[in-house]
TORLO-159324 format. One record per residue: x, y, z of N, C-alpha, C, O, CB in turn; chain; residue in one letter. Coordinates in nm, 2 decimals, m for minus. Glycine has a CB too. Layout:
N
+--------+--------+--------+--------+--------+--------+--------+--------+--------+--------+--------+--------+--------+--------+--------+--------+---------+
!    n_X !    n_Y !    n_Z !   ca_X !   ca_Y !   ca_Z !    c_X !    c_Y !    c_Z !    o_X !    o_Y !    o_Z !   cb_X !   cb_Y !   cb_Z ! cadena ! residuo !
+--------+--------+--------+--------+--------+--------+--------+--------+--------+--------+--------+--------+--------+--------+--------+--------+---------+
!      X !      Y !      Z !      X !      Y !      Z !      X !      Y !      Z !      X !      Y !      Z !      X !      Y !      Z !      A !       A !
...
+--------+--------+--------+--------+--------+--------+--------+--------+--------+--------+--------+--------+--------+--------+--------+--------+---------+
//
This chain:
94
+--------+--------+--------+--------+--------+--------+--------+--------+--------+--------+--------+--------+--------+--------+--------+--------+---------+
!    n_X !    n_Y !    n_Z !   ca_X !   ca_Y !   ca_Z !    c_X !    c_Y !    c_Z !    o_X !    o_Y !    o_Z !   cb_X !   cb_Y !   cb_Z ! cadena ! residuo !
+--------+--------+--------+--------+--------+--------+--------+--------+--------+--------+--------+--------+--------+--------+--------+--------+---------+
!  16.91 !   7.89 !  12.79 !  16.89 !   7.76 !  12.85 !  16.97 !   7.66 !  12.78 !  17.02 !   7.56 !  12.85 !  16.74 !   7.72 !  12.84 !      A !       M !
!  16.99 !   7.67 !  12.65 !  17.08 !   7.58 !  12.58 !  17.22 !   7.57 !  12.64 !  17.28 !   7.46 !  12.65 !  17.08 !   7.61 !  12.43 !      A !       D !
!  17.27 !   7.68 !  12.68 !  17.41 !   7.68 !  12.74 !  17.41 !   7.61 !  12.87 !  17.50 !   7.53 !  12.90 !  17.45 !   7.83 !  12.76 !      A !       E !
!  17.31 !   7.63 !  12.95 !  17.30 !   7.56 !  13.08 !  17.30 !   7.41 !  13.06 !  17.37 !   7.33 !  13.12 !  17.18 !   7.60 !  13.16 !      A !       V !
!  17.21 !   7.36 !  12.97 !  17.19 !   7.22 !  12.94 !  17.32 !   7.16 !  12.89 !  17.36 !   7.05 !  12.92 !  17.08 !   7.19 !  12.85 !      A !       L !
!  17.39 !   7.23 !  12.80 !  17.51 !   7.19 !  12.74 !  17.62 !   7.17 !  12.85 !  17.70 !   7.08 !  12.85 !  17.56 !   7.28 !  12.63 !      A !       Q !
!  17.63 !   7.27 !  12.93 !  17.73 !   7.27 !  13.04 !  17.71 !   7.15 !  13.13 !  17.80 !   7.08 !  13.17 !  17.73 !   7.40 !  13.12 !      A !       R !
!  17.58 !   7.12 !  13.16 !  17.55 !   7.00 !  13.24 !  17.59 !   6.87 !  13.17 !  17.65 !   6.78 !  13.23 !  17.40 !   7.00 !  13.28 !      A !       V !
!  17.55 !   6.86 !  13.04 !  17.59 !   6.74 !  12.96 !  17.74 !   6.72 !  12.96 !  17.78 !   6.61 !  12.98 !  17.53 !   6.76 !  12.82 !      A !       K !
!  17.81 !   6.83 !  12.93 !  17.95 !   6.82 !  12.91 !  18.03 !   6.81 !  13.04 !  18.14 !   6.75 !  13.05 !  18.00 !   6.93 !  12.83 !      A !       D !
!  17.98 !   6.88 !  13.14 !  18.06 !   6.89 !  13.27 !  18.02 !   6.81 !  13.39 !  18.10 !   6.75 !  13.45 !  18.07 !   7.03 !  13.30 !      A !       G !
!  17.89 !   6.82 !  13.41 !  17.84 !   6.75 !  13.54 !  17.81 !   6.61 !  13.52 !  17.84 !   6.53 !  13.60 !  17.72 !   6.83 !  13.58 !      A !       F !
!  17.74 !   6.57 !  13.41 !  17.70 !   6.43 !  13.39 !  17.82 !   6.34 !  13.39 !  17.81 !   6.23 !  13.46 !  17.62 !   6.41 !  13.26 !      A !       I !
!  17.93 !   6.37 !  13.33 !  18.05 !   6.28 !  13.34 !  18.10 !   6.26 !  13.48 !  18.16 !   6.16 !  13.51 !  18.16 !   6.33 !  13.25 !      A !       P !
!  18.08 !   6.36 !  13.57 !  18.12 !   6.34 !  13.70 !  18.03 !   6.26 !  13.78 !  18.07 !   6.16 !  13.85 !  18.14 !   6.48 !  13.77 !      A !       I !
!  17.90 !   6.29 !  13.78 !  17.80 !   6.22 !  13.86 !  17.78 !   6.08 !  13.82 !  17.75 !   5.99 !  13.91 !  17.67 !   6.30 !  13.86 !      A !       I !
!  17.79 !   6.05 !  13.70 !  17.76 !   5.91 !  13.65 !  17.85 !   5.80 !  13.70 !  17.81 !   5.69 !  13.71 !  17.76 !   5.91 !  13.50 !      A !       K !
!  17.97 !   5.84 !  13.74 !  18.06 !   5.75 !  13.80 !  18.07 !   5.75 !  13.95 !  18.15 !   5.68 !  14.02 !  18.20 !   5.77 !  13.75 !      A !       D !
!  17.98 !   5.83 !  14.01 !  17.97 !   5.84 !  14.16 !  17.92 !   5.72 !  14.22 !  17.84 !   5.64 !  14.16 !  17.90 !   5.96 !  14.20 !      A !       G !
!  17.95 !   5.69 !  14.35 !  17.90 !   5.57 !  14.42 !  17.75 !   5.58 !  14.44 !  17.69 !   5.69 !  14.47 !  17.97 !   5.56 !  14.56 !      A !       P !
!  17.68 !   5.47 !  14.41 !  17.54 !   5.46 !  14.43 !  17.46 !   5.52 !  14.32 !  17.33 !   5.52 !  14.32 !  17.50 !   5.52 !  14.55 !      A !       G !
!  17.52 !   5.59 !  14.22 !  17.45 !   5.65 !  14.11 !  17.36 !   5.56 !  14.03 !  17.41 !   5.45 !  13.99 !  17.54 !   5.73 !  14.02 !      A !       F !
!  17.24 !   5.60 !  14.00 !  17.15 !   5.52 !  13.91 !  17.10 !   5.60 !  13.79 !  17.10 !   5.55 !  13.68 !  17.03 !   5.47 !  13.99 !      A !       L !
!  17.06 !   5.73 !  13.81 !  17.01 !   5.80 !  13.70 !  17.01 !   5.95 !  13.73 !  17.02 !   5.99 !  13.85 !  16.86 !   5.76 !  13.67 !      A !       A !
!  17.01 !   6.03 !  13.62 !  17.01 !   6.18 !  13.64 !  16.93 !   6.24 !  13.52 !  16.95 !   6.20 !  13.41 !  17.16 !   6.24 !  13.64 !      A !       Y !
!  16.85 !   6.33 !  13.56 !  16.76 !   6.40 !  13.46 !  16.77 !   6.55 !  13.48 !  16.77 !   6.59 !  13.59 !  16.61 !   6.35 !  13.47 !      A !       F !
!  16.77 !   6.62 !  13.37 !  16.76 !   6.77 !  13.38 !  16.65 !   6.81 !  13.29 !  16.64 !   6.77 !  13.17 !  16.90 !   6.84 !  13.33 !      A !       V !
!  16.56 !   6.90 !  13.34 !  16.45 !   6.94 !  13.27 !  16.45 !   7.10 !  13.26 !  16.48 !   7.17 !  13.35 !  16.32 !   6.90 !  13.34 !      A !       L !
!  16.41 !   7.14 !  13.14 !  16.39 !   7.29 !  13.12 !  16.25 !   7.31 !  13.18 !  16.15 !   7.27 !  13.12 !  16.40 !   7.33 !  12.97 !      A !       D !
!  16.24 !   7.37 !  13.30 !  16.11 !   7.39 !  13.37 !  16.03 !   7.51 !  13.32 !  15.92 !   7.53 !  13.37 !  16.14 !   7.40 !  13.51 !      A !       S !
!  16.09 !   7.58 !  13.22 !  16.02 !   7.70 !  13.17 !  16.05 !   7.82 !  13.26 !  16.09 !   7.81 !  13.38 !  15.87 !   7.68 !  13.16 !      A !       G !
!  16.03 !   7.94 !  13.21 !  16.05 !   8.06 !  13.29 !  16.19 !   8.08 !  13.33 !  16.21 !   8.15 !  13.43 !  15.96 !   8.06 !  13.40 !      A !       G !
!  16.29 !   8.02 !  13.26 !  16.43 !   8.04 !  13.29 !  16.47 !   7.96 !  13.41 !  16.58 !   7.98 !  13.47 !  16.45 !   8.18 !  13.33 !      A !       G !
!  16.40 !   7.85 !  13.44 !  16.43 !   7.76 !  13.55 !  16.47 !   7.62 !  13.50 !  16.42 !   7.58 !  13.39 !  16.32 !   7.75 !  13.65 !      A !       T !
!  16.55 !   7.56 !  13.58 !  16.59 !   7.42 !  13.55 !  16.57 !   7.33 !  13.67 !  16.59 !   7.38 !  13.78 !  16.75 !   7.42 !  13.51 !      A !       V !
!  16.52 !   7.21 !  13.64 !  16.50 !   7.12 !  13.75 !  16.58 !   7.00 !  13.72 !  16.58 !   6.95 !  13.61 !  16.35 !   7.08 !  13.77 !      A !       T !
!  16.66 !   6.95 !  13.82 !  16.73 !   6.82 !  13.80 !  16.69 !   6.72 !  13.90 !  16.65 !   6.76 !  14.02 !  16.88 !   6.85 !  13.81 !      A !       S !
!  16.69 !   6.60 !  13.87 !  16.66 !   6.49 !  13.95 !  16.77 !   6.38 !  13.95 !  16.80 !   6.33 !  13.84 !  16.52 !   6.42 !  13.92 !      A !       V !
!  16.82 !   6.35 !  14.06 !  16.93 !   6.25 !  14.07 !  16.87 !   6.13 !  14.15 !  16.80 !   6.15 !  14.25 !  17.06 !   6.31 !  14.14 !      A !       S !
!  16.90 !   6.01 !  14.10 !  16.85 !   5.89 !  14.16 !  16.97 !   5.81 !  14.21 !  17.06 !   5.78 !  14.12 !  16.76 !   5.81 !  14.06 !      A !       I !
!  16.98 !   5.78 !  14.33 !  17.08 !   5.70 !  14.39 !  17.03 !   5.57 !  14.46 !  16.91 !   5.57 !  14.49 !  17.17 !   5.78 !  14.49 !      A !       F !
!  17.12 !   5.48 !  14.48 !  17.07 !   5.35 !  14.54 !  17.01 !   5.37 !  14.68 !  16.92 !   5.30 !  14.72 !  17.19 !   5.26 !  14.55 !      A !       E !
!  17.07 !   5.47 !  14.76 !  17.01 !   5.50 !  14.89 !  17.04 !   5.64 !  14.93 !  17.11 !   5.72 !  14.86 !  17.08 !   5.40 !  14.99 !      A !       D !
!  16.97 !   5.68 !  15.03 !  16.98 !   5.82 !  15.08 !  17.12 !   5.87 !  15.11 !  17.16 !   5.98 !  15.08 !  16.89 !   5.84 !  15.20 !      A !       R !
!  17.20 !   5.78 !  15.17 !  17.34 !   5.81 !  15.20 !  17.42 !   5.86 !  15.08 !  17.48 !   5.96 !  15.09 !  17.41 !   5.69 !  15.27 !      A !       E !
!  17.41 !   5.79 !  14.97 !  17.48 !   5.83 !  14.85 !  17.42 !   5.96 !  14.79 !  17.50 !   6.04 !  14.74 !  17.48 !   5.71 !  14.75 !      A !       W !
!  17.29 !   5.97 !  14.80 !  17.23 !   6.09 !  14.75 !  17.28 !   6.21 !  14.83 !  17.32 !   6.31 !  14.77 !  17.08 !   6.08 !  14.75 !      A !       A !
!  17.28 !   6.20 !  14.96 !  17.32 !   6.32 !  15.04 !  17.47 !   6.35 !  15.02 !  17.51 !   6.46 !  15.03 !  17.29 !   6.29 !  15.19 !      A !       E !
!  17.55 !   6.24 !  15.00 !  17.69 !   6.26 !  14.98 !  17.72 !   6.34 !  14.85 !  17.81 !   6.41 !  14.83 !  17.76 !   6.13 !  14.97 !      A !       A !
!  17.63 !   6.32 !  14.75 !  17.65 !   6.39 !  14.62 !  17.60 !   6.54 !  14.62 !  17.64 !   6.61 !  14.54 !  17.57 !   6.32 !  14.51 !      A !       S !
!  17.52 !   6.57 !  14.72 !  17.46 !   6.71 !  14.72 !  17.57 !   6.82 !  14.73 !  17.56 !   6.92 !  14.65 !  17.37 !   6.72 !  14.83 !      A !       I !
!  17.67 !   6.80 !  14.82 !  17.77 !   6.91 !  14.83 !  17.85 !   6.92 !  14.71 !  17.88 !   7.03 !  14.67 !  17.86 !   6.88 !  14.95 !      A !       S !
!  17.88 !   6.81 !  14.65 !  17.96 !   6.82 !  14.52 !  17.88 !   6.88 !  14.41 !  17.94 !   6.96 !  14.33 !  18.01 !   6.68 !  14.48 !      A !       G !
!  17.76 !   6.85 !  14.40 !  17.67 !   6.91 !  14.30 !  17.65 !   7.06 !  14.32 !  17.66 !   7.13 !  14.23 !  17.53 !   6.84 !  14.30 !      A !       A !
!  17.63 !   7.10 !  14.44 !  17.62 !   7.24 !  14.47 !  17.74 !   7.32 !  14.44 !  17.74 !   7.43 !  14.39 !  17.58 !   7.26 !  14.62 !      A !       A !
!  17.86 !   7.26 !  14.47 !  17.99 !   7.32 !  14.44 !  18.00 !   7.34 !  14.29 !  18.05 !   7.44 !  14.24 !  18.10 !   7.24 !  14.50 !      A !       E !
!  17.97 !   7.23 !  14.21 !  17.98 !   7.23 !  14.07 !  17.89 !   7.34 !  14.01 !  17.93 !   7.42 !  13.92 !  17.95 !   7.10 !  14.01 !      A !       W !
!  17.77 !   7.35 !  14.06 !  17.68 !   7.46 !  14.01 !  17.73 !   7.59 !  14.04 !  17.73 !   7.68 !  13.95 !  17.54 !   7.44 !  14.08 !      A !       V !
!  17.78 !   7.62 !  14.16 !  17.84 !   7.75 !  14.20 !  17.95 !   7.78 !  14.10 !  17.96 !   7.90 !  14.06 !  17.89 !   7.75 !  14.34 !      A !       R !
!  18.04 !   7.69 !  14.07 !  18.16 !   7.71 !  13.98 !  18.12 !   7.72 !  13.83 !  18.19 !   7.79 !  13.76 !  18.26 !   7.60 !  14.01 !      A !       E !
!  18.02 !   7.66 !  13.79 !  17.99 !   7.64 !  13.65 !  17.86 !   7.71 !  13.60 !  17.85 !   7.73 !  13.48 !  17.99 !   7.50 !  13.61 !      A !       N !
!  17.77 !   7.73 !  13.68 !  17.64 !   7.78 !  13.64 !  17.59 !   7.90 !  13.71 !  17.50 !   7.97 !  13.66 !  17.53 !   7.67 !  13.65 !      A !       L !
!  17.65 !   7.94 !  13.82 !  17.60 !   8.05 !  13.90 !  17.58 !   8.18 !  13.82 !  17.49 !   8.25 !  13.84 !  17.69 !   8.08 !  14.02 !      A !       A !
!  17.67 !   8.20 !  13.73 !  17.66 !   8.33 !  13.65 !  17.54 !   8.33 !  13.56 !  17.51 !   8.44 !  13.50 !  17.79 !   8.35 !  13.57 !      A !       S !
!  17.48 !   8.22 !  13.53 !  17.37 !   8.21 !  13.44 !  17.23 !   8.22 !  13.51 !  17.13 !   8.23 !  13.44 !  17.38 !   8.08 !  13.36 !      A !       L !
!  17.23 !   8.22 !  13.64 !  17.11 !   8.23 !  13.72 !  17.11 !   8.34 !  13.82 !  17.22 !   8.37 !  13.88 !  17.08 !   8.09 !  13.79 !      A !       F !
!  17.00 !   8.41 !  13.84 !  17.00 !   8.51 !  13.94 !  17.00 !   8.47 !  14.09 !  17.03 !   8.54 !  14.18 !  16.88 !   8.60 !  13.92 !      A !       P !
!  16.95 !   8.34 !  14.11 !  16.94 !   8.29 !  14.25 !  17.02 !   8.16 !  14.27 !  17.04 !   8.09 !  14.17 !  16.79 !   8.27 !  14.29 !      A !       N !
!  17.06 !   8.13 !  14.39 !  17.13 !   8.00 !  14.41 !  17.03 !   7.89 !  14.40 !  16.91 !   7.91 !  14.41 !  17.19 !   8.00 !  14.55 !      A !       P !
!  17.07 !   7.77 !  14.37 !  16.98 !   7.65 !  14.36 !  16.91 !   7.62 !  14.49 !  16.97 !   7.64 !  14.60 !  17.05 !   7.53 !  14.31 !      A !       P !
!  16.79 !   7.57 !  14.48 !  16.72 !   7.51 !  14.59 !  16.74 !   7.36 !  14.58 !  16.71 !   7.30 !  14.48 !  16.56 !   7.55 !  14.59 !      A !       E !
!  16.79 !   7.30 !  14.69 !  16.82 !   7.16 !  14.69 !  16.72 !   7.09 !  14.79 !  16.70 !   7.13 !  14.90 !  16.96 !   7.13 !  14.74 !      A !       I !
!  16.65 !   6.99 !  14.73 !  16.55 !   6.91 !  14.81 !  16.59 !   6.76 !  14.80 !  16.63 !   6.72 !  14.69 !  16.41 !   6.94 !  14.75 !      A !       I !
!  16.59 !   6.69 !  14.90 !  16.62 !   6.55 !  14.90 !  16.49 !   6.47 !  14.95 !  16.42 !   6.52 !  15.04 !  16.74 !   6.51 !  14.99 !      A !       A !
!  16.47 !   6.36 !  14.90 !  16.36 !   6.27 !  14.95 !  16.37 !   6.13 !  14.89 !  16.46 !   6.10 !  14.81 !  16.23 !   6.34 !  14.91 !      A !       G !
!  16.28 !   6.05 !  14.92 !  16.28 !   5.91 !  14.87 !  16.17 !   5.90 !  14.77 !  16.06 !   5.96 !  14.78 !  16.26 !   5.81 !  14.99 !      A !       E !
!  16.19 !   5.81 !  14.67 !  16.09 !   5.79 !  14.57 !  15.98 !   5.71 !  14.63 !  16.00 !   5.61 !  14.70 !  16.15 !   5.70 !  14.45 !      A !       V !
!  15.86 !   5.77 !  14.62 !  15.74 !   5.70 !  14.67 !  15.66 !   5.62 !  14.58 !  15.59 !   5.52 !  14.62 !  15.65 !   5.81 !  14.73 !      A !       G !
!  15.67 !   5.65 !  14.45 !  15.61 !   5.57 !  14.35 !  15.69 !   5.59 !  14.22 !  15.74 !   5.69 !  14.19 !  15.46 !   5.61 !  14.33 !      A !       A !
!  15.69 !   5.48 !  14.14 !  15.76 !   5.49 !  14.01 !  15.71 !   5.39 !  13.91 !  15.64 !   5.29 !  13.95 !  15.91 !   5.48 !  14.03 !      A !       H !
!  15.74 !   5.41 !  13.79 !  15.70 !   5.31 !  13.68 !  15.80 !   5.33 !  13.57 !  15.83 !   5.45 !  13.53 !  15.55 !   5.32 !  13.64 !      A !       E !
!  15.85 !   5.23 !  13.51 !  15.94 !   5.23 !  13.40 !  15.87 !   5.15 !  13.29 !  15.83 !   5.04 !  13.31 !  16.08 !   5.18 !  13.43 !      A !       L !
!  15.87 !   5.20 !  13.17 !  15.83 !   5.12 !  13.05 !  15.95 !   5.06 !  12.99 !  16.01 !   5.12 !  12.89 !  15.75 !   5.21 !  12.95 !      A !       N !
!  16.00 !   4.95 !  13.04 !  16.12 !   4.89 !  13.00 !  16.13 !   4.86 !  12.85 !  16.24 !   4.89 !  12.79 !  16.15 !   4.77 !  13.08 !      A !       L !
!  16.03 !   4.81 !  12.79 !  16.04 !   4.78 !  12.64 !  16.07 !   4.91 !  12.57 !  16.15 !   4.91 !  12.47 !  15.91 !   4.72 !  12.59 !      A !       P !
!  16.01 !   5.02 !  12.60 !  16.03 !   5.15 !  12.53 !  16.17 !   5.20 !  12.56 !  16.23 !   5.28 !  12.48 !  15.93 !   5.25 !  12.57 !      A !       K !
!  16.22 !   5.17 !  12.68 !  16.36 !   5.21 !  12.71 !  16.47 !   5.11 !  12.65 !  16.59 !   5.13 !  12.66 !  16.38 !   5.21 !  12.86 !      A !       L !
!  16.42 !   5.01 !  12.57 !  16.51 !   4.92 !  12.51 !  16.55 !   4.80 !  12.59 !  16.64 !   4.73 !  12.55 !  16.63 !   4.99 !  12.46 !      A !       G !
!  16.49 !   4.79 !  12.71 !  16.53 !   4.67 !  12.80 !  16.44 !   4.56 !  12.76 !  16.31 !   4.57 !  12.78 !  16.52 !   4.71 !  12.95 !      A !       V !
!  16.49 !   4.45 !  12.72 !  16.41 !   4.34 !  12.68 !  16.40 !   4.23 !  12.79 !  16.30 !   4.16 !  12.80 !  16.47 !   4.27 !  12.56 !      A !       R !
!  16.50 !   4.23 !  12.88 !  16.49 !   4.12 !  12.98 !  16.57 !   4.18 !  13.11 !  16.67 !   4.24 !  13.09 !  16.56 !   3.99 !  12.93 !      A !       E !
!  16.51 !   4.16 !  13.22 !  16.57 !   4.20 !  13.35 !  16.62 !   4.08 !  13.42 !  16.54 !   3.98 !  13.44 !  16.47 !   4.28 !  13.43 !      A !       V !
!  16.75 !   4.08 !  13.45 !  16.80 !   3.97 !  13.53 !  16.86 !   4.02 !  13.66 !  16.90 !   4.14 !  13.67 !  16.91 !   3.89 !  13.45 !      A !       T !
!  16.86 !   3.94 !  13.76 !  16.91 !   3.98 !  13.89 !  17.03 !   3.90 !  13.93 !  17.09 !   3.92 !  14.03 !  16.81 !   3.97 !  14.00 !      A !       E !
+--------+--------+--------+--------+--------+--------+--------+--------+--------+--------+--------+--------+--------+--------+--------+--------+---------+
//
């Protein structure tokens, strides 16, 4: 699992973070040899545009480390909360 996470940190995050509409990306060790990633974009259009690129990157860089292809799910955030002070954000301006 360490190799998967390192490849994502070194290879995928530098690509996705500069993509249009990108807001956040998380990768979780889901246990049992599985990984879950969550990408947050400004809108569905940008999220869907990133899916094919992400799937291609996974095929080229991670496929040999997993027995099955990734399952890709898209949806909209229905509820959320951020603890901004703990994240180091002291003031939010618009």
